All heavy atoms as an XYZ file, in Angstrom:
821
protein
N     105.723    106.160    117.834
C     104.473    106.227    117.188
C     103.412    106.697    118.157
O     103.466    106.404    119.344
C     104.077    104.853    116.652
C     104.948    104.358    115.523
S     104.712    105.430    114.155
C     106.003    104.818    113.123
N     102.456    107.372    117.636
C     101.377    107.913    118.449
C     100.087    107.095    118.244
O      99.889    106.519    117.159
C     101.143    109.378    118.135
C     102.333    110.233    118.472
N     102.585    110.651    119.727
C     103.312    110.725    117.692
C     103.672    111.356    119.753
N     104.102    111.403    118.528
N      99.291    107.065    119.242
C      98.047    106.323    119.183
C      97.010    107.032    118.364
O      97.145    108.228    118.039
C      97.484    106.116    120.605
O      97.036    107.351    121.112
N      95.962    106.313    118.019
C      94.828    106.887    117.246
C      94.285    108.070    117.987
O      94.047    109.135    117.404
C      93.781    105.804    117.066
C      92.430    106.332    116.702
C      92.161    106.815    115.449
C      91.431    106.380    117.678
C      90.935    107.332    115.155
C      90.174    106.884    117.372
C      89.907    107.376    116.090
N      94.134    107.970    119.291
C      93.555    109.026    120.096
C      94.410    110.312    120.044
O      93.922    111.405    119.963
C      93.346    108.568    121.535
C      92.296    107.593    121.746
C      92.673    106.127    121.398
O      93.912    105.824    121.291
O      91.779    105.302    121.197
N      95.760    110.109    120.126
C      96.668    111.254    120.078
C      96.577    111.962    118.709
O      96.594    113.197    118.642
C      98.090    110.792    120.329
C      98.325    110.394    121.741
C      99.660    109.751    121.964
O     100.077    108.899    121.163
O     100.330    110.104    122.963
N      96.525    111.207    117.623
C      96.403    111.794    116.281
C      95.070    112.563    116.175
O      95.071    113.686    115.681
C      96.572    110.712    115.184
C      96.297    111.323    113.815
C      97.925    110.083    115.246
N      94.016    111.968    116.624
C      92.668    112.619    116.522
C      92.663    113.880    117.371
O      92.095    114.888    116.955
C      91.557    111.672    116.932
C      91.317    110.561    115.921
S      91.010    111.143    114.227
C      89.528    112.027    114.447
N      93.260    113.824    118.556
C      93.263    115.037    119.458
C      94.075    116.124    118.759
O      93.667    117.292    118.796
C      93.859    114.627    120.781
C      93.906    115.801    121.766
C      94.465    115.360    123.117
C      94.595    116.555    124.036
N      95.236    116.222    125.274
N      95.224    115.776    118.179
C      96.044    116.741    117.471
C      95.310    117.346    116.281
O      95.350    118.559    116.061
C      97.329    116.119    117.020
N      94.629    116.488    115.529
C      93.846    116.970    114.359
C      92.788    117.961    114.829
O      92.581    118.985    114.204
C      93.191    115.781    113.705
C      92.221    116.153    112.591
C      91.223    115.044    112.302
C      90.212    115.528    111.294
N      88.874    115.266    111.678
N      92.089    117.649    115.901
C      91.073    118.520    116.412
C      91.620    119.849    116.935
O      91.068    120.885    116.629
C      90.301    117.791    117.535
O      89.702    116.599    116.990
C      89.179    118.661    118.124
N      92.701    119.738    117.706
C      93.327    120.967    118.233
C      93.747    121.925    117.121
O      93.559    123.112    117.214
C      94.528    120.613    119.137
C      95.208    121.816    119.731
C      94.314    122.553    120.739
C      96.509    121.374    120.431
N      94.327    121.337    116.053
C      94.784    122.162    114.946
C      93.616    122.590    114.030
O      93.794    123.386    113.085
C      95.878    121.461    114.156
C      97.168    121.230    114.950
C      98.174    120.456    114.094
C      97.788    122.519    115.431
N      92.475    121.959    114.175
C      91.319    122.280    113.360
C      91.477    121.848    111.908
O      91.057    122.567    110.975
N      92.035    120.650    111.720
C      92.308    120.159    110.357
C      91.098    119.418    109.840
O      90.438    118.669    110.522
C      93.530    119.214    110.372
C      94.815    119.829    110.882
C      95.910    118.767    110.984
C      95.267    120.977    109.997
N      90.878    119.596    108.539
C      89.809    118.806    107.846
C      90.373    117.444    107.506
O      91.575    117.228    107.524
C      89.276    119.579    106.642
C      90.306    119.863    105.631
C      89.766    120.827    104.545
N      90.739    121.049    103.524
C      90.836    120.379    102.417
N      89.966    119.417    102.133
N      91.772    120.619    101.567
N      89.516    116.528    107.172
C      89.951    115.128    106.943
C      90.931    115.009    105.785
O      91.795    114.086    105.793
C      88.779    114.255    106.610
C      87.905    113.995    107.841
O      88.361    114.305    108.983
O      86.780    113.490    107.711
N      90.896    115.871    104.814
C      91.844    115.752    103.672
C      92.768    116.936    103.615
O      93.115    117.423    102.533
C      91.001    115.640    102.342
O      90.177    116.780    102.227
N      93.221    117.448    104.758
C      94.158    118.554    104.811
C      95.456    118.248    104.145
O      96.018    117.179    104.324
C      94.388    118.969    106.263
N      95.910    119.194    103.311
C      97.230    119.017    102.667
C      98.324    119.491    103.618
O      98.049    120.192    104.590
C      97.272    119.835    101.371
O      97.249    121.211    101.674
N      99.553    119.155    103.342
C     100.701    119.585    104.136
C     100.780    121.080    104.201
O     100.989    121.619    105.316
C     101.957    118.948    103.666
C     103.157    119.041    104.576
C     102.817    118.499    105.981
C     104.339    118.270    104.018
N     100.653    121.830    103.077
C     100.647    123.300    103.201
C      99.516    123.823    104.103
O      99.710    124.773    104.842
C     100.447    123.789    101.770
C     100.995    122.672    100.920
C     100.650    121.382    101.674
N      98.331    123.198    104.075
C      97.224    123.620    104.919
C      97.559    123.336    106.377
O      97.256    124.137    107.270
C      95.957    122.869    104.578
C      95.324    123.298    103.251
C      94.174    122.391    102.846
O      94.270    121.166    102.944
O      93.167    123.001    102.386
N      98.222    122.221    106.646
C      98.617    121.877    108.039
C      99.598    122.937    108.562
O      99.427    123.411    109.663
C      99.212    120.451    108.083
C      98.170    119.414    107.745
C      99.847    120.192    109.449
C      98.723    118.016    107.445
N     100.586    123.251    107.761
C     101.570    124.223    108.164
C     100.967    125.599    108.364
O     101.280    126.316    109.335
C     102.693    124.306    107.119
C     103.588    123.066    107.143
C     104.718    123.141    106.118
C     105.513    121.889    106.140
N     106.643    121.939    105.240
N     100.043    125.986    107.468
C      99.396    127.301    107.584
C      98.553    127.370    108.872
O      98.550    128.365    109.583
C      98.574    127.592    106.338
N      97.842    126.314    109.109
C      96.989    126.253    110.347
C      97.838    126.370    111.587
O      97.532    127.079    112.506
C      96.169    124.958    110.333
C      95.177    124.880    111.403
C      94.037    125.887    111.160
N      93.134    125.873    112.292
C      92.626    126.918    112.879
N      92.855    128.130    112.396
N      91.876    126.801    113.913
N      98.962    125.640    111.585
C      99.887    125.709    112.717
C     100.408    127.145    112.945
O     100.365    127.681    114.048
C     101.087    124.739    112.494
C     102.258    124.985    113.388
C     102.158    124.590    114.741
C     103.393    125.564    112.967
C     103.219    124.797    115.575
C     104.473    125.764    113.792
C     104.371    125.403    115.114
O     105.458    125.603    115.953
N     100.885    127.760    111.857
C     101.378    129.112    111.963
C     100.331    130.111    112.445
O     100.608    130.967    113.311
C     101.929    129.581    110.616
C     103.260    128.935    110.283
C     103.776    129.456    108.946
C     105.046    128.759    108.562
N     105.622    129.242    107.297
N      99.101    129.949    111.920
C      98.040    130.854    112.341
C      97.711    130.671    113.830
O      97.522    131.663    114.560
C      96.760    130.610    111.525
C      96.848    131.122    110.099
O      97.672    131.971    109.818
N      96.043    130.590    109.229
N      97.608    129.426    114.300
C      97.341    129.200    115.706
C      98.476    129.687    116.603
O      98.218    130.228    117.679
C      97.077    127.696    115.960
C      95.717    127.206    115.454
C      95.699    125.673    115.520
C      94.604    127.816    116.304
N      99.705    129.484    116.189
C     100.860    129.985    116.977
C     100.822    131.491    117.044
O     101.113    132.071    118.121
C     102.177    129.466    116.430
C     102.404    127.985    116.707
S     102.352    127.592    118.477
C     103.783    128.455    119.076
N     100.503    132.141    115.965
C     100.375    133.587    115.941
C      99.240    134.001    116.898
O      99.431    134.956    117.660
C     100.153    134.073    114.516
C     100.023    135.542    114.400
N     101.147    136.359    114.485
C      98.985    136.380    114.202
C     100.759    137.600    114.350
N      99.452    137.635    114.147
N      98.133    133.338    116.818
C      96.972    133.670    117.650
C      97.262    133.471    119.125
O      96.817    134.269    119.968
C      95.813    132.789    117.212
C      94.581    132.957    118.035
C      93.467    131.937    117.656
O      93.513    131.376    116.560
N      92.487    131.775    118.512
N      97.970    132.399    119.500
C      98.174    132.064    120.920
C      99.560    132.443    121.441
O      99.911    132.039    122.560
C      97.918    130.570    121.144
C      96.448    130.303    121.147
C      95.706    129.741    120.173
C      95.558    130.564    122.245
N      94.424    129.625    120.573
C      94.264    130.138    121.828
C      95.746    131.131    123.525
C      93.187    130.266    122.661
C      94.619    131.227    124.354
C      93.365    130.813    123.909
N     100.330    133.193    120.717
C     101.627    133.594    121.207
C     101.503    134.328    122.542
O     100.644    135.225    122.665
C     102.384    134.440    120.183
C     103.818    134.553    120.471
N     104.327    135.396    121.451
C     104.863    133.910    119.964
C     105.654    135.265    121.468
N     105.959    134.350    120.577
N     102.288    133.965    123.567
C     102.177    134.580    124.876
C     102.337    136.124    124.833
O     101.732    136.807    125.699
C     103.314    133.940    125.700
C     103.449    132.591    125.046
C     103.205    132.825    123.569
N     103.103    136.618    123.922
C     103.278    138.116    123.852
C     101.971    138.789    123.429
O     101.833    139.999    123.705
C     104.349    138.472    122.799
C     105.747    138.096    123.283
O     105.905    137.815    124.481
O     106.686    138.114    122.474
N     101.034    138.082    122.894
C      99.746    138.692    122.496
C      98.732    138.598    123.624
O      97.621    139.116    123.526
C      99.190    137.984    121.258
C      99.999    138.287    120.048
C      99.258    137.772    118.843
C      99.887    138.288    117.572
N      99.194    139.363    117.003
N      99.067    137.841    124.714
C      98.150    137.606    125.793
C      98.827    137.953    127.102
O      98.953    137.049    128.001
C      97.637    136.176    125.805
C      96.893    135.803    124.542
N      95.557    136.045    124.424
C      97.300    135.174    123.427
C      95.167    135.608    123.236
N      96.192    135.080    122.606
N      99.248    139.172    127.275
C      99.984    139.543    128.487
C      99.144    139.383    129.752
O      99.715    139.155    130.836
C     100.485    140.937    128.347
C     101.516    141.190    127.207
C     101.893    142.642    127.160
C     102.727    140.282    127.397
N      97.805    139.424    129.598
C      96.999    139.253    130.762
C      96.695    137.761    131.050
O      96.172    137.419    132.125
C      95.652    140.008    130.581
C      94.930    139.636    129.328
O      95.605    139.189    128.370
O      93.719    139.750    129.304
N      97.030    136.853    130.134
C      96.832    135.409    130.283
C      98.047    134.677    129.793
O      97.934    133.748    129.004
C      95.596    134.984    129.488
C      94.292    135.645    129.890
C      93.157    135.118    128.994
O      92.917    133.900    129.018
O      92.565    135.962    128.343
N      99.217    135.010    130.308
C     100.445    134.406    129.835
C     100.443    132.904    130.037
O     100.884    132.133    129.144
C     101.688    135.068    130.490
C     102.956    134.359    130.132
C     101.743    136.535    130.065
N      99.998    132.441    131.192
C      99.992    131.015    131.492
C      99.127    130.201    130.493
O      99.551    129.162    129.962
C      99.531    130.716    132.940
C     100.587    131.106    133.935
C     100.122    130.775    135.346
O      99.411    129.754    135.510
O     100.425    131.527    136.278
N      97.926    130.723    130.252
C      97.000    130.068    129.309
C      97.634    130.044    127.901
O      97.598    129.027    127.249
C      95.637    130.782    129.295
O      95.081    130.720    130.602
C      94.699    130.103    128.314
N      98.178    131.183    127.494
C      98.759    131.282    126.149
C      99.971    130.380    125.986
O     100.162    129.725    124.990
C      99.105    132.721    125.830
N     100.764    130.283    127.064
C     101.942    129.415    127.027
C     101.502    127.975    126.954
O     102.074    127.180    126.183
C     102.791    129.673    128.290
O     103.230    131.041    128.297
C     104.022    128.734    128.307
N     100.516    127.606    127.737
C      99.980    126.219    127.686
C      99.429    125.869    126.283
O      99.725    124.838    125.733
C      98.881    126.022    128.762
C      98.331    124.591    128.768
C      97.212    124.411    129.809
N      96.208    125.476    129.815
C      95.209    125.527    128.938
N      95.106    124.641    127.980
N      94.300    126.497    129.043
N      98.646    126.808    125.740
C      98.106    126.596    124.410
C      99.196    126.452    123.367
O      99.156    125.616    122.510
C      97.100    127.710    124.021
C      95.771    127.545    124.668
S      94.898    125.985    124.334
C      94.681    126.143    122.561
N     100.185    127.324    123.427
C     101.308    127.298    122.488
C     102.013    125.967    122.562
O     102.338    125.333    121.526
C     102.301    128.438    122.760
O     101.723    129.680    122.493
N     102.256    125.474    123.768
C     102.896    124.191    123.961
C     102.039    123.047    123.392
O     102.595    122.163    122.729
C     103.167    123.946    125.498
O     103.953    125.050    125.997
C     103.854    122.632    125.723
N     100.754    123.117    123.626
C      99.865    122.072    123.094
C      99.801    122.114    121.554
O      99.778    121.069    120.888
C      98.442    122.206    123.653
C      98.358    121.867    125.109
C      96.949    122.026    125.682
O      95.957    122.147    124.892
O      96.841    122.067    126.919
N      99.811    123.284    120.992
C      99.814    123.435    119.525
C     101.112    122.916    118.920
O     101.058    122.148    117.948
C      99.609    124.918    119.133
C      98.170    125.342    119.526
C      99.828    125.153    117.644
C      97.993    126.856    119.512
N     102.231    123.186    119.523
C     103.507    122.659    119.073
C     103.513    121.170    119.111
O     103.952    120.475    118.158
C     104.671    123.278    119.875
C     104.807    124.728    119.575
C     106.012    122.483    119.596
C     105.749    125.501    120.548
N     103.055    120.586    120.228
C     103.049    119.108    120.389
C     102.091    118.485    119.363
O     102.423    117.464    118.741
C     102.651    118.713    121.806
C     102.743    117.230    122.080
C     104.118    116.654    121.840
O     105.111    117.316    122.026
O     104.161    115.413    121.452
N     100.915    119.096    119.159
C      99.967    118.543    118.185
C     100.587    118.576    116.786
O     100.468    117.657    116.002
C      98.670    119.392    118.209
N     101.253    119.642    116.458
C     101.902    119.779    115.139
C     102.967    118.710    114.942
O     103.057    118.076    113.872
C     102.503    121.166    115.014
C     103.077    121.476    113.662
C     102.353    121.522    112.526
C     104.476    121.778    113.547
C     102.901    121.824    111.307
C     105.038    122.105    112.337
C     104.248    122.134    111.225
O     104.787    122.437    109.969
N     103.752    118.432    115.983
C     104.767    117.394    115.922
C     104.127    116.036    115.671
O     104.605    115.208    114.898
C     105.598    117.356    117.206
C     106.533    118.510    117.315
C     107.319    118.409    118.633
C     108.236    119.568    118.876
N     108.903    119.517    120.174
N     103.018    115.730    116.406
C     102.317    114.501    116.230
C     101.806    114.321    114.805
O     101.956    113.299    114.185
C     101.139    114.391    117.251
C     101.703    114.179    118.673
C     100.164    113.244    116.862
C     100.660    114.345    119.762
N     101.194    115.393    114.240
C     100.674    115.331    112.906
C     101.792    115.180    111.910
O     101.678    114.352    110.985
C      99.849    116.631    112.601
C      98.558    116.647    113.416
C      99.534    116.696    111.085
C      97.584    115.529    113.185
N     102.901    115.868    112.056
C     104.015    115.719    111.106
C     104.611    114.333    111.145
O     104.978    113.765    110.140
C     105.121    116.737    111.411
C     104.789    118.182    111.061
C     105.994    119.081    111.284
C     104.331    118.325    109.604
N     104.665    113.716    112.355
C     105.186    112.367    112.476
C     104.188    111.397    111.760
O     104.626    110.502    111.029
C     105.338    111.927    113.919
C     105.929    110.544    114.050
C     106.156    110.155    115.469
O     106.588    110.985    116.287
O     105.931    108.962    115.790
N     102.918    111.620    111.961
C     101.904    110.806    111.310
C     102.021    110.892    109.795
O     102.009    109.880    109.108
C     100.486    111.214    111.808
C      99.374    110.516    111.098
C      99.043    109.199    111.399
C      98.614    111.166    110.110
C      98.003    108.561    110.750
C      97.572    110.531    109.467
C      97.278    109.243    109.792
O      96.241    108.604    109.133
N     102.146    112.119    109.313
C     102.273    112.352    107.872
C     103.499    111.687    107.319
O     103.488    111.136    106.199
C     102.246    113.873    107.584
C     102.669    114.191    106.140
C     100.875    114.455    107.880
N     104.578    111.746    108.041
C     105.858    111.159    107.587
C     105.777    109.633    107.470
O     106.383    109.049    106.525
C     106.963    111.521    108.629
C     108.332    111.075    108.210
C     109.366    111.702    109.113
C     109.865    110.725    110.115
N     110.875    111.206    110.991
N     104.992    108.983    108.292
C     104.994    107.497    108.290
C     103.815    106.910    107.535
O     103.814    105.702    107.288
C     104.946    106.996    109.747
C     106.224    107.261    110.442
N     107.374    106.570    110.168
C     106.536    108.147    111.422
C     108.328    107.045    110.962
N     107.862    107.999    111.730
N     102.773    107.670    107.217
C     101.629    107.081    106.602
C     101.157    107.930    105.411
O     101.355    109.141    105.384
C     100.456    107.049    107.584
C     100.761    106.215    108.825
C     101.056    106.820    109.996
C     100.730    104.810    108.732
C     101.364    106.037    111.152
C     101.037    104.073    109.798
C     101.353    104.696    110.996
O     101.669    103.936    112.098
N     100.548    107.204    104.403
C      99.775    107.937    103.414
C      98.616    108.455    104.237
O      97.901    107.711    104.895
C      99.297    106.928    102.399
C      98.360    107.525    101.366
C      97.746    106.437    100.472
O      98.305    105.362    100.370
O      96.657    106.718     99.923
N      98.425    109.766    104.294
C      97.530    110.288    105.275
C      96.262    110.893    104.783
O      96.185    111.486    103.719
C      98.265    111.337    106.127
C      98.606    112.590    105.391
C      97.816    113.724    105.421
C      99.808    112.682    104.654
C      98.150    114.862    104.754
C     100.138    113.835    104.001
C      99.338    114.890    104.029
O      99.669    116.045    103.375
N      95.252    110.637    105.556
C      93.984    111.371    105.590
C      93.640    111.372    107.042
O      94.136    110.532    107.800
C      92.897    110.600    104.826
C      93.117    110.603    103.311
C      91.882    110.175    102.526
N      91.005    109.308    103.219
C      90.805    107.997    102.938
N      91.434    107.423    101.955
N      89.970    107.298    103.633
N      92.799    112.270    107.441
C      92.532    112.417    108.841
C      91.143    111.926    109.311
O      90.775    112.177    110.424
C      92.755    113.839    109.336
C      94.185    114.273    109.213
C      94.592    115.192    108.261
C      95.146    113.749    110.064
C      95.901    115.540    108.143
C      96.447    114.099    109.939
C      96.830    115.025    108.993
N      90.435    111.219    108.430
C      89.140    110.700    108.868
C      89.397    109.544    109.781
O      90.399    108.769    109.634
C      88.194    110.358    107.712
C      88.841    109.335    106.752
O      89.643    109.748    105.888
O      88.488    108.161    106.894
N      88.581    109.343    110.796
C      88.793    108.346    111.846
C      88.990    106.957    111.325
O      89.893    106.215    111.741
C      87.646    108.381    112.832
C      87.616    109.591    113.719
C      86.619    109.486    114.814
O      86.341    108.371    115.332
O      86.068    110.531    115.203
N      88.163    106.529    110.390
C      88.275    105.144    109.876
C      89.607    104.896    109.215
O      90.194    103.881    109.388
C      87.093    104.863    108.897
C      86.862    103.382    108.719
C      86.647    102.624    110.002
O      85.931    103.086    110.917
O      87.230    101.493    110.143
N      90.078    105.866    108.451
C      91.373    105.704    107.752
C      92.495    105.587    108.817
O      93.367    104.738    108.679
C      91.648    106.898    106.835
C      92.891    106.745    106.044
C      92.880    106.044    104.857
C      94.068    107.330    106.459
C      94.059    105.897    104.119
C      95.231    107.191    105.680
C      95.204    106.467    104.546
N      92.460    106.476    109.847
C      93.516    106.399    110.839
C      93.483    105.066    111.594
O      94.498    104.451    111.825
C      93.359    107.583    111.818
C      93.640    108.904    111.072
C      94.314    107.468    113.015
C      93.385    110.150    111.889
N      92.287    104.611    111.898
C      92.183    103.343    112.638
C      92.743    102.197    111.809
O      93.358    101.287    112.369
C      90.716    103.036    112.952
C      90.171    103.836    114.102
C      88.700    103.503    114.377
C      88.117    104.344    115.489
N      86.719    104.098    115.694
N      92.533    102.183    110.521
C      92.996    101.093    109.685
C      94.496    101.236    109.280
O      95.164    100.272    108.984
C      92.195    100.938    108.401
O      92.273    102.117    107.647
C      90.729    100.633    108.747
N      95.013    102.460    109.276
C      96.385    102.676    108.820
C      97.420    102.857    109.952
O      98.592    102.670    109.721
C      96.441    103.909    107.907
C      95.801    103.732    106.597
C      96.525    102.713    105.764
C      95.915    102.596    104.384
N      96.595    101.667    103.519
N      96.975    103.219    111.134
C      97.910    103.419    112.217
C      98.343    102.088    112.820
O      97.505    101.246    113.137
C      97.265    104.280    113.328
O      96.805    105.488    112.720
C      98.227    104.621    114.419
N      99.635    101.911    112.957
C     100.190    100.677    113.508
C     100.632    100.884    114.928
O     101.035    101.979    115.312
C     101.377    100.255    112.670
C     101.166    100.018    111.153
C     102.505     99.728    110.525
C     100.186     98.925    110.921
N     100.590     99.827    115.708
C     101.232     99.871    117.028
C     102.715     99.901    116.823
O     103.204     99.513    115.719
C     100.847     98.632    117.875
O     101.422     97.474    117.280
C      99.341     98.502    118.031
N     103.515    100.255    117.813
C     104.964    100.214    117.617
C     105.447     98.835    117.214
O     106.334     98.696    116.404
C     105.499    100.602    119.038
C     104.452    101.486    119.599
C     103.190    100.886    119.067
N     104.869     97.785    117.795
C     105.275     96.405    117.440
C     104.913     96.081    115.989
O     105.719     95.512    115.249
C     104.588     95.368    118.365
C     105.011     93.920    118.109
C     106.520     93.743    118.407
O     107.017     94.220    119.389
N     107.186     92.964    117.566
N     103.718     96.483    115.581
C     103.317     96.263    114.163
C     104.190     97.027    113.209
O     104.622     96.508    112.161
C     101.863     96.715    113.976
C     100.840     95.818    114.622
C      99.456     96.393    114.615
O      99.312     97.640    114.592
O      98.501     95.601    114.688
N     104.566     98.282    113.582
C     105.473     99.081    112.740
C     106.809     98.378    112.603
O     107.381     98.303    111.540
C     105.611    100.489    113.382
C     106.540    101.349    112.563
C     106.223    102.107    111.458
C     107.940    101.549    112.776
N     107.348    102.764    111.007
C     108.421    102.405    111.796
C     108.869    101.051    113.725
C     109.757    102.843    111.705
C     110.156    101.443    113.654
C     110.600    102.323    112.637
N     107.357     97.922    113.742
C     108.660     97.271    113.746
C     108.620     96.032    112.832
O     109.469     95.814    112.006
C     109.052     96.892    115.146
C     110.399     96.206    115.198
C     110.626     94.853    115.186
C     111.682     96.844    115.282
N     111.981     94.611    115.239
C     112.656     95.806    115.299
C     112.082     98.140    115.302
C     113.978     96.046    115.343
C     113.460     98.398    115.387
C     114.385     97.378    115.385
N     107.588     95.209    113.046
C     107.416     94.014    112.213
C     107.274     94.309    110.763
O     107.784     93.611    109.892
C     106.257     93.135    112.707
C     106.564     92.511    114.055
O     107.682     92.373    114.470
N     105.471     92.121    114.740
N     106.517     95.377    110.458
C     106.297     95.774    109.071
C     107.647     96.224    108.423
O     107.907     95.924    107.263
C     105.265     96.892    108.979
C     104.923     97.296    107.564
O     104.514     96.429    106.825
O     105.028     98.501    107.235
N     108.446     96.949    109.191
C     109.701     97.496    108.668
C     110.821     96.423    108.576
O     111.582     96.368    107.654
C     110.204     98.624    109.523
C     109.374     99.853    109.511
C     109.823    100.730    108.378
N     109.227    102.064    108.653
C     108.861    102.875    107.692
N     109.058    102.543    106.471
N     108.299    104.019    108.004
N     110.905     95.608    109.629
C     112.038     94.718    109.809
C     111.692     93.224    109.877
O     112.588     92.408    110.014
C     112.860     95.111    111.088
C     113.254     96.539    111.065
C     112.657     97.449    111.916
C     114.242     96.985    110.221
C     113.036     98.784    111.924
C     114.641     98.307    110.199
C     114.010     99.222    111.071
N     110.435     92.929    109.744
C     109.986     91.509    109.789
C     109.848     91.021    111.224
O     110.454     91.549    112.146
N     108.961     90.088    111.373
C     108.692     89.504    112.702
C     109.817     88.562    113.066
O     110.675     88.200    112.266
N     109.743     88.110    114.280
C     110.789     87.214    114.798
C     110.630     85.850    114.261
O     109.849     85.183    113.871
C     110.723     87.152    116.296
C     111.279     88.443    116.887
C     111.364     88.297    118.339
N     112.477     89.088    118.815
C     112.669     89.437    120.022
N     111.849     89.054    120.937
N     113.664     90.170    120.397
């Protein structure tokens, strides 16, 4: 599970609005990957590679968040819906 800060950073990097749909998330990811592909930035390969890596990681974080939660991306919703790993485990399998 990812922290609130990681989800918010990923949301910001991908430029997602608070009520982004899954097709919008995928389209934004594809557009950013197309924009930052290292082959398009031969004069800045390192920067483009770093950005591509960050975009991929952000997309993975958002997809994991979407998979585990009824999602919206506004801060208050994420703060109230995001569980710590221990809370998630207890919610899924019960506490000790």
